[in-house]
N, C-alpha and C positions, 0 to 999 in steps of 0.2 A: 112737892112731894119730903119726907126729911131724908134727911142724911143719915147712913150708914154706921157714919163712925164718926164720935166727938175728933175734933180740935185734940185733945188731950189721949186721942189713941192713938191718932195719929204722930204726935209728939210724942209718945210711945215706943213706936216703934221704927220711927226716924232716931232720937238717940242712942238707941239698940241697935241701931244697924253697928257692924265690924267696917273700925276703922281700918281696918287693914284691907277692905276692898275697893278704895278710893285713891288706891297709890299704888302705883305701876314701878315691876319689877325692873331691876338694871337691867336685862335679859330681853326683853318688852319694849325699852329704851332703842337700845341697840341693836333690836330689828325693825324697829321702823324708823330711826336714824339711817339705815344700812338702803330701808326701801327708797327713803327722799331722797338720798344720796344718787342713788342705782335713777333715778329718774330725773336729778335734776342732770346727771354726769353726762344718759342720751341726748334729754332736747338742749344740750349746750353742744354738743357733738354736734348733732344735727344743726340748730341757728349756726354754727360754728362756719361749718360745714358749706353751707350753703350762703351765707352770709357773705365768708370770702368768693367765694364762685360771683356775684353776683357784681361785688368790689369787681374786679376780674373783668365779666364781661360786659359792667357797664363804661369804665376806666378806657373801654377801646372800642368803645363809640364814641368818648369826645374825641380820638383823633382821628377819624375815619370820616366820619358825618358833616357835610359841607358845611351846612347851616350853624351860626352861633346861636341860635336862641336855644339850638339839638345840644349843641355840644352841652353850654350853664345845665340842660335838664338831666344832660347823664354824668354832668359832673355831680351833678347836686343829687342824684343816685346814687355812684357811689360812696360819695360823703354819705349817705346817708345808713348807709348798708355798713359804713366801715364804722361810723356810731355804733350802729350796734352789734360790730363786732367786739370793736373796746368796750359796749357792757355786759358782753358776756365775759369778755375772760378779767376785766375786771371782780366782776362778782365770781369769779374764778380765785381768783388771785386773794380774792377776800373769803373766799370759807378753805381755803390753803394757809394764812394767817390763824385763819382760827386754830384748827383741826391743832395745828406748831403751839401757840397760846394753851390749849384746854391739855394738851400730849405738858408740857410743861409744870404743869400745875395737875400732873398725875387725875384728870379728872376729864380723861378724851370724847367716854361715852357717861354724857348725866344729861339729867332729866334740863339745864338750862343748855347747854352745850345745843340742845335738838330743841331747843327755845331759840336759842336763838337764831338757828343756820331756818326755822322758818320764818322768825320775823326779818329777815336778812330780803329769802326767796320772794314775802309779801313785800316789801317793800320794792323791791325790781317789777313787782306785776302793779303799781300803782305810785301816786303821788309826781315827783317832782320827774324821777329817772322815766319812768312809764310814759307820762308824758314829753317829758323831751326830744325820748325817745320817737313817740312817737311825731312828731313833727320834724327835728332832721327826716325819718322814710317820706314826710308828704309832700317836702321841699320839691322833690324830685316831678312830680306830678303835677303842683301846682303849677310847674314853668309849662311842662307840655300844654297843661290844663288852658295858660293863657295863651298859647298860640297857637291852640286848635281854637277857643273863640275869637282868635286874630283873621288868621285864613282857615275856616270853615272849608273851604269850595280847596284847599292843599289836605288838607289832615284830618278829614273826615275817619279813615279805618284809627288814626291817634286820636278822636275827641274817642271815640267809642274802648279802646286800652286801656289807657287816661282814667277818663271818668268810672268803668269794668274796675280798676285798679281803686281806685281812693274810693268809691263804693264798699268795696270789699276792703278796704284799708279803716274805714269808719263802720264799721255795719259787724265785720268778724273779731277785729285784735283789738276793740274795745271791750266790748261785752267780754273777750276770754280774757283778757289781761282782770281784767276787775274781779269776772269770777273765780278764779283761781284765791286774788288778793283777799278776798273771800270766802274761802278756801282756808290757807294757811292760819288766814286772823283767825276765824274755828277754832282750826288744832291749836294754837295760843290758847283761846279762853277753856277749851277743854282741859290739858293741860296746867293752868292755874287751877281751874277747878277740882285737877286731882291732886296739887300739890299742898293746897285750902284745906278739902277734905271738908267734913261737917263738920259747925262751929256747934 
């Protein structure tokens, strides 16, 4: 089957494209940045509220359960939730510092600022920050898992709860975070392509 267009025709069309169509207006950058900021703010608010509640909730159990193994498990659960809260607050502080720096340089809304925010969010959902958060959140359930294995006659309900939470953590959290990281990376790649334009 013969090609309808020669490679010279395709090259001519490509070279004659308006390079301005590959650029983003300042208004588009501002809107995308505001949408990203709104989504992150909402997600952080929910994460912080749940995280603080869980830290308090599990900390209470550290003091009221009689079993030392359970106390250690609840302490590690509170510690893991506290680490998540710490990471969310750190992410928020890094964003605030970036906004201040950008404001001082006079380019609060720019493609570089937007790209940096996408990169910060990508890194939050992958790499050492994500895996350290996952390990910290898994420590408490692993203690309960070990207790349930050691004493299955006493902790049958606990066995089910811990198994379900670990499974949910692995099956839901890992793909969700890695998918978000890929989404942010795709947006960064798109911005890079827009900045380069046609060669």
